[in-house]
C-alpha positions in Angstrom: 303.5 169.8 31.8 300.2 171.8 32.1 297.7 170.7 34.3 295.2 168.1 32.3 291.4 168.7 32.8 288.7 166.0 33.0 285.5 166.8 31.1 283.8 166.8 34.5 285.7 169.7 35.3 285.3 171.4 32.1 281.9 171.2 32.5 282.0 172.5 36.1 283.9 175.7 34.8 281.1 176.5 32.0 278.4 175.3 34.3 276.8 172.7 31.6 276.4 169.0 31.4 279.2 166.7 30.9 277.5 165.0 27.7 277.7 169.1 26.4 281.1 169.0 26.9 282.1 165.5 24.9 279.9 166.9 22.2 282.3 169.9 21.9 285.2 167.3 22.3 283.6 165.3 19.1 283.7 167.8 17.5 287.2 168.8 18.3 286.0 172.4 19.0 288.4 172.1 22.4 291.4 169.8 22.0 292.1 166.4 23.7 294.0 163.7 24.1 292.9 160.2 24.8 294.8 157.7 27.6 293.3 154.5 27.3 289.5 155.2 27.8 290.0 158.7 29.5 289.5 161.8 27.7 292.0 165.1 29.2 292.2 168.3 27.7 295.3 170.5 28.4 294.6 173.7 30.4 296.5 176.1 28.2 294.4 174.5 25.4 290.8 175.0 27.3 292.2 178.6 28.2 292.9 179.3 24.2 289.7 177.8 23.6 288.0 180.3 25.9 289.8 183.3 24.4 289.0 182.4 20.7 285.3 182.2 21.5 285.3 184.9 23.8 284.2 182.3 26.4 284.8 184.9 29.3 282.1 187.0 28.3 279.9 186.1 25.3 279.9 182.5 25.5 279.7 182.1 29.2 276.2 184.1 28.8 275.3 181.9 25.9 275.7 178.9 28.0 273.7 180.2 31.1 271.3 182.0 29.1 270.2 181.3 25.8 271.3 177.7 26.3 269.9 176.3 29.6 271.4 172.8 30.9 268.2 171.2 30.1 268.3 171.9 26.2 272.1 171.7 26.0 271.6 169.0 23.3 268.8 170.3 22.0 268.6 173.8 21.7 267.1 176.2 19.2 269.3 179.0 19.6 272.8 177.7 18.6 275.9 179.4 19.6 277.6 181.6 17.0 279.0 179.3 14.5 283.1 178.9 14.0 283.8 177.9 10.5 284.9 174.4 10.5 288.0 174.8 8.5 289.4 177.3 11.2 288.1 174.8 14.2 289.9 172.0 12.6 292.8 173.8 11.9 293.3 175.2 15.1 292.6 172.2 17.0 295.2 170.3 15.6 298.2 173.0 15.9 297.4 173.5 19.4 298.5 170.0 19.9 302.4 170.8 19.5 303.1 169.4 23.1 302.1 166.3 22.0 305.3 166.0 19.9 307.4 166.2 23.3 305.4 163.5 24.9 307.4 159.6 25.4 304.6 157.7 23.5 303.0 156.8 20.3 299.8 159.2 18.9 297.5 157.3 16.7 294.8 158.6 15.3 291.4 156.9 13.9 287.9 156.3 14.6 288.4 152.5 13.5 287.2 150.1 16.2 290.5 147.6 15.4 292.3 150.7 17.1 291.0 150.2 20.5 292.5 146.3 20.1 295.7 147.4 18.4 296.2 150.0 21.0 295.4 148.0 23.9 298.3 145.1 22.8 300.8 147.8 22.2 301.0 149.1 25.2 301.3 145.5 26.5 304.4 144.7 24.4 307.9 144.7 26.2 308.7 147.3 23.3 305.6 149.3 22.9 304.8 152.6 24.5 302.2 154.3 26.0 299.6 155.2 23.2 297.7 158.0 22.9 294.1 158.0 20.6 293.1 160.8 18.7 289.6 160.1 17.4 289.5 162.2 14.2 288.1 160.6 11.1 290.2 159.5 7.9 291.0 162.7 6.2 291.6 164.7 9.4 294.0 161.8 10.6 296.1 162.0 7.5 296.1 165.8 7.3 297.5 165.4 10.8 300.2 162.9 10.0 301.4 165.1 7.3 302.0 167.8 9.7 303.5 165.2 12.4 301.1 166.0 14.9 300.6 162.1 15.1 302.9 158.7 14.4 300.1 156.8 12.5 297.0 157.3 11.1 294.0 154.8 10.4 292.2 155.3 7.2 289.4 153.9 5.2 288.7 156.3 2.1 287.2 155.4 -1.2 287.7 157.5 -4.5 284.9 156.8 -6.9 287.4 158.4 -9.6 290.2 156.5 -9.3 288.3 153.4 -8.4 291.1 152.8 -5.4 291.0 152.7 -1.9 293.1 155.2 0.2 295.9 155.4 -2.7 294.3 158.3 -4.0 294.0 160.2 -0.8 297.9 158.9 0.6 299.4 160.4 -2.7 297.3 163.9 -2.5 297.6 164.5 1.0 301.0 163.0 1.6 303.2 164.6 -1.1 306.9 163.4 -1.1 306.6 161.4 2.2 307.3 157.9 1.9 304.5 156.1 3.4 304.3 152.2 5.0 300.7 151.1 4.7 299.5 148.2 6.5 296.3 146.5 5.9 294.0 146.0 9.2 290.7 145.0 7.5 288.3 145.1 4.9 284.5 146.2 6.0 281.5 146.7 4.0 279.6 150.2 3.5 276.5 150.9 2.1 272.9 152.4 2.5 271.1 152.1 6.0 267.0 151.9 5.8 264.4 150.1 7.5 264.0 146.7 6.1 260.5 147.5 4.9 262.0 150.4 3.0 264.9 148.8 1.4 262.8 147.6 -1.8 262.6 151.0 -2.9 266.5 152.0 -2.1 268.9 150.2 -4.1 271.1 153.0 -5.2 272.3 156.7 -4.2 270.1 157.3 -7.5 267.1 155.7 -6.1 267.4 157.6 -3.0 267.6 160.7 -4.6 264.6 160.3 -6.6 262.5 159.6 -4.0 262.8 162.3 -2.0 263.3 160.8 1.2 265.4 162.6 3.6 268.8 161.1 4.6 271.2 161.7 7.6 275.0 162.5 6.9 278.7 162.3 8.4 281.0 164.9 9.0 283.3 166.1 6.2 286.1 163.8 6.3 284.8 160.8 7.3 284.9 157.4 5.2 281.0 157.7 5.0 280.6 161.3 4.0 283.4 161.0 1.4 281.8 157.6 -0.2 278.7 159.4 -0.3 279.9 162.5 -1.9 282.1 160.5 -4.5 279.1 158.3 -5.5 276.9 161.9 -6.0 279.5 163.2 -7.9 279.8 159.5 -9.9 276.0 159.7 -10.2 276.0 163.6 -11.2 273.7 164.1 -8.4 273.8 167.7 -6.5 273.9 167.2 -2.9 270.9 169.9 -2.9 268.7 167.1 -4.4 269.8 165.1 -1.2 266.8 165.9 1.8 268.9 166.0 4.6 272.3 166.1 3.3 273.4 168.8 5.7 272.1 167.1 8.8 275.8 165.6 10.0 276.3 163.4 13.0 279.5 162.3 14.3 279.5 158.4 13.8 277.6 155.7 11.8 275.8 154.5 15.1 274.2 158.0 15.4 273.0 157.5 12.1 271.5 154.1 12.4 270.2 155.5 15.4 268.6 158.8 13.8 267.0 156.2 11.0 265.3 153.8 13.9 263.7 157.0 15.6 262.1 158.2 12.2 264.6 161.2 12.2 265.8 160.0 8.3 265.1 157.4 6.0 268.3 156.5 4.9 272.4 157.4 5.5 276.1 156.1 4.5 277.6 153.6 6.8 279.3 150.8 7.7 278.0 147.0 8.4 279.7 147.1 11.5 276.9 148.7 13.8 274.1 146.9 12.1 273.9 144.0 14.4 272.5 146.4 17.3 269.5 147.4 14.8 267.2 144.5 14.5 264.8 146.9 12.2 267.7 147.9 9.7 269.3 146.7 7.0 271.9 147.6 4.5 272.2 148.0 0.8 275.8 147.2 0.1 277.5 149.6 -1.9 281.6 149.1 -1.7 283.8 146.9 0.1 286.9 149.6 1.7 289.9 148.5 3.2 290.9 149.7 6.7 294.7 150.4 6.7 297.5 152.0 9.1 300.0 154.0 7.9 303.0 156.1 9.3 305.9 157.3 7.8 308.7 154.9 6.6 311.4 156.3 8.4 309.8 155.1 11.8 309.8 151.2 9.8 312.8 149.9 12.2 311.6 151.5 15.5 311.0 149.0 17.7 307.7 150.3 18.6 306.7 150.4 15.4 308.1 146.9 14.8 305.9 145.5 17.9 303.1 147.2 16.2 303.5 145.4 13.1 303.9 142.1 14.8 300.9 142.4 16.7 298.8 143.5 13.6 300.3 140.1 11.7 299.7 137.8 14.6 296.9 134.8 14.7 295.6 136.6 18.2 294.8 140.0 16.8 293.2 138.6 13.6 291.4 136.2 15.8 290.3 139.3 17.8 289.4 141.5 15.4 287.4 138.6 13.2 284.8 138.4 16.1 284.2 141.9 15.8 281.0 142.3 13.6 281.8 143.5 9.9 285.6 142.9 9.9 287.0 140.8 7.2 290.8 139.8 8.3 292.0 137.9 5.3 294.5 140.2 4.3 295.3 141.8 7.5 298.9 142.2 8.4 300.1 142.5 5.1 302.5 145.3 4.3 301.8 147.6 1.7 305.4 149.6 0.3 
């Protein structure tokens, strides 16, 4: 197997801060794998990244000269942008080697995955687990191309009035799928408590002209916002701040508390961390774990199902803020 690099080793090579490397990994600019709480990058993938961005010459100079270390996260002279669809595609396709490893690759950003992966590894029938921290849409995409074994998704279709089903049908055509209900989570509009009386819907927000902050494409929060705007016949351009993207609901909430935005769509799971925030509930969305039906009888997947249906897993999950476990473990065929 190729040598695996740590984020610190990559930072040393590029001569940037380690936090800059983490941001690059979050944006999937460099393919990475998670082993427990550790992130590693295959040396070949890093070399491919350098070639792709001409890092041997132009990128190295940009990082050293145009983006000094003290400005790495707040530069006013951004590096040349690589189209996001190309970056996402190459990030997934470069992970072919993962298919040859002995272990489960589970993708998703939901905190329930941290609990599940820890329990899977401790099971007698369990396997080593690697986490791919892709959002719901990209996780389904990766599942279709067999880059991962299971995906955690939470997607709402305003058009069909359903959770997950329309996206599974469209993105996994002809693939028999097993769906396991993990939890229900409430999504809505974050805002300061004093602002809440003026913001009860995305229509109110658009009419107010107050700036929002947005999640990246493919995330649960972003897709929900886009579906709501479409239903209300509101153009994205009518929402100030729509193009400002961050990579987590936590970052959205932080932006509001620091005055960088007035509102954002996100889940209630992060609210307990922010006393000044409230949330206008909009939709309850089902989080599900999905995988190909051909693996249903495999011991590792049977162990995974048994864990999700266990009382101890439901109890642990219920103690996470914002998780409703009433239907946890229900199998949807």
